[in-house]
C-alpha positions as CSV (number, residue, x, y, z in Angstrom):
1,X,0.0,0.0,0.0
2,X,2.8,2.4,0.9
3,X,4.4,2.0,-2.6
4,X,1.0,2.7,-4.2
5,X,0.5,5.9,-2.2
6,X,4.1,7.0,-3.0
7,X,3.6,6.2,-6.7
8,X,0.4,8.2,-6.7
9,X,2.1,11.1,-5.0
10,X,5.0,11.0,-7.4
11,X,2.6,10.9,-10.4
12,X,0.6,13.8,-9.0
13,X,3.8,15.8,-8.4
14,X,5.4,15.2,-11.7
15,X,2.2,15.7,-13.7
16,X,1.5,19.0,-11.9
17,X,5.1,20.1,-12.5
18,X,4.7,19.5,-16.2
19,X,1.3,21.2,-16.2
20,X,2.2,24.3,-14.1
21,X,5.9,24.4,-14.6
22,X,7.3,27.3,-16.5
23,X,3.9,28.0,-18.1
24,X,2.3,29.2,-14.8
25,X,1.7,32.9,-15.2
26,X,3.5,34.7,-12.4
27,X,5.0,31.5,-10.9
28,X,8.8,31.3,-11.0
29,X,10.3,27.8,-11.6
30,X,12.9,27.4,-8.9
31,X,14.6,24.0,-8.4
32,X,14.5,22.7,-4.9
33,X,18.1,21.6,-5.2
34,X,19.2,25.2,-5.7
35,X,17.9,26.2,-2.2
36,X,20.9,27.1,0.0
37,X,21.6,24.8,2.9
38,X,21.1,27.8,5.3
39,X,17.4,27.9,4.2
40,X,16.8,24.2,4.7
41,X,15.3,22.7,7.9
42,X,15.5,19.0,8.7
43,X,12.3,17.2,9.7
44,X,13.6,16.0,13.0
45,X,14.5,19.6,14.0
46,X,11.0,20.9,13.2
47,X,9.3,17.9,14.9
48,X,11.4,18.6,18.1
49,X,10.4,22.3,17.9
50,X,6.7,21.5,17.5
51,X,6.8,19.0,20.4
52,X,8.7,21.3,22.7
53,X,6.9,23.3,25.4
54,X,9.4,26.2,25.2
55,X,10.1,28.7,22.5
56,X,8.0,30.3,19.8
57,X,6.6,28.0,17.2
58,X,7.0,28.9,13.6
59,X,4.1,29.4,11.2
60,X,4.1,26.1,9.2
61,X,2.6,26.4,5.7
62,X,2.0,23.6,3.3
63,X,2.8,24.9,-0.2
64,X,1.9,21.7,-2.1
65,X,-1.4,20.2,-3.3
66,X,-4.7,20.5,-1.4
67,X,-5.5,16.8,-1.8
68,X,-2.2,15.9,0.0
69,X,-2.9,18.5,2.8
70,X,-6.4,17.2,3.3
71,X,-5.2,13.6,3.6
72,X,-2.5,14.4,6.2
73,X,-0.4,17.4,7.3
74,X,1.9,18.6,10.0
75,X,-0.1,19.4,13.2
76,X,-0.9,23.1,13.2
77,X,0.1,23.6,9.5
78,X,-2.0,25.8,7.3
79,X,-2.6,25.2,3.6
80,X,-1.2,28.0,1.4
81,X,-1.6,26.7,-2.1
82,X,0.8,25.1,-4.5
83,X,3.9,27.3,-4.8
84,X,4.4,26.3,-8.4
85,X,1.2,27.9,-9.5
86,X,0.4,31.6,-9.7
87,X,-2.8,31.1,-7.7
88,X,-0.8,29.3,-5.0
89,X,1.7,32.1,-4.8
90,X,-1.2,34.6,-4.6
91,X,-2.7,32.6,-1.7
92,X,0.7,32.5,0.0
93,X,1.2,36.3,-0.4
94,X,-2.3,36.9,1.1
95,X,-1.6,34.7,4.1
96,X,1.7,36.4,5.0
97,X,0.7,40.0,4.1
98,X,0.2,41.3,7.6
99,X,3.1,39.3,9.2
100,X,6.3,41.0,10.4
101,X,9.2,40.4,8.0
102,X,11.1,38.6,10.8
103,X,8.3,36.1,11.5
104,X,9.5,32.5,11.8
105,X,8.0,30.6,8.8
106,X,8.5,27.0,7.7
107,X,7.2,25.9,4.3
108,X,6.9,22.3,3.1
109,X,5.4,20.4,0.2
110,X,6.2,16.7,0.3
111,X,4.5,15.7,-2.9
112,X,7.5,13.9,-4.3
113,X,11.2,13.6,-4.1
114,X,12.9,16.9,-3.2
115,X,14.7,17.2,-6.6
116,X,11.4,17.0,-8.5
117,X,9.3,19.3,-6.3
118,X,7.5,22.0,-8.4
119,X,6.4,24.0,-5.3
120,X,9.0,24.5,-2.6
121,X,11.6,26.6,-4.5
122,X,9.1,29.0,-6.0
123,X,7.3,29.5,-2.6
124,X,10.6,30.1,-0.8
125,X,11.7,32.6,-3.5
126,X,8.4,34.5,-3.2
127,X,8.7,34.8,0.6
128,X,12.3,36.1,0.2
129,X,11.2,38.5,-2.5
130,X,8.5,39.8,-0.1
131,X,11.3,40.5,2.4
132,X,10.8,37.7,4.9
133,X,14.2,36.9,6.6
134,X,13.4,34.0,8.8
135,X,12.0,31.4,6.4
136,X,13.0,27.7,6.1
137,X,12.1,25.1,3.6
138,X,11.5,21.7,5.3
139,X,13.6,19.1,3.6
140,X,11.4,16.2,2.5
141,X,13.8,13.9,0.7
142,X,11.3,11.4,-0.7
143,X,7.7,12.4,0.2
144,X,5.7,13.4,3.2
145,X,4.6,9.9,4.1
146,X,8.1,8.5,4.1
147,X,9.9,11.5,5.7
148,X,7.4,12.7,8.2
149,X,4.5,10.3,8.9
150,X,6.5,7.1,8.9
151,X,9.0,8.7,11.3
152,X,6.2,9.3,13.8
153,X,6.3,13.0,13.7
154,X,3.2,15.0,14.7
155,X,0.5,14.8,12.0
156,X,-3.2,15.5,11.5
157,X,-4.8,12.9,9.3
158,X,-8.2,13.0,7.6
159,X,-11.1,11.4,9.4
């Protein structure tokens, strides 16, 4: 079953990347592998932060596909729309519009392997373009199921 879900996620991710890719009006195609290491957050680090009683928790935004968010997402995360689509970037801009530029924000997608993600790079670039200085991209090497759910990190699942 795990492989079927992972195959479905990969197909959805790659198909959407081809559909939205460079043709998405207003959406910049930015490869995830081009994200500097200083802007990347490891899942174990975020999970520890979310499970800690001390410190300020970051705003966690899922910048992938609604179907994936509805099935399961990081506890407390909000859906911001696919970063690889102009409508998703507009939704992201709207969500952060009133936040201070030093707000702690973590974005993630998890639709597919990091090197094929059509969403994370564009969303991170947009937040930087808007002047946000404390933004991290959650490194999801394979997919959300493998790199977050199966590790036992905090998650909200559909019904």
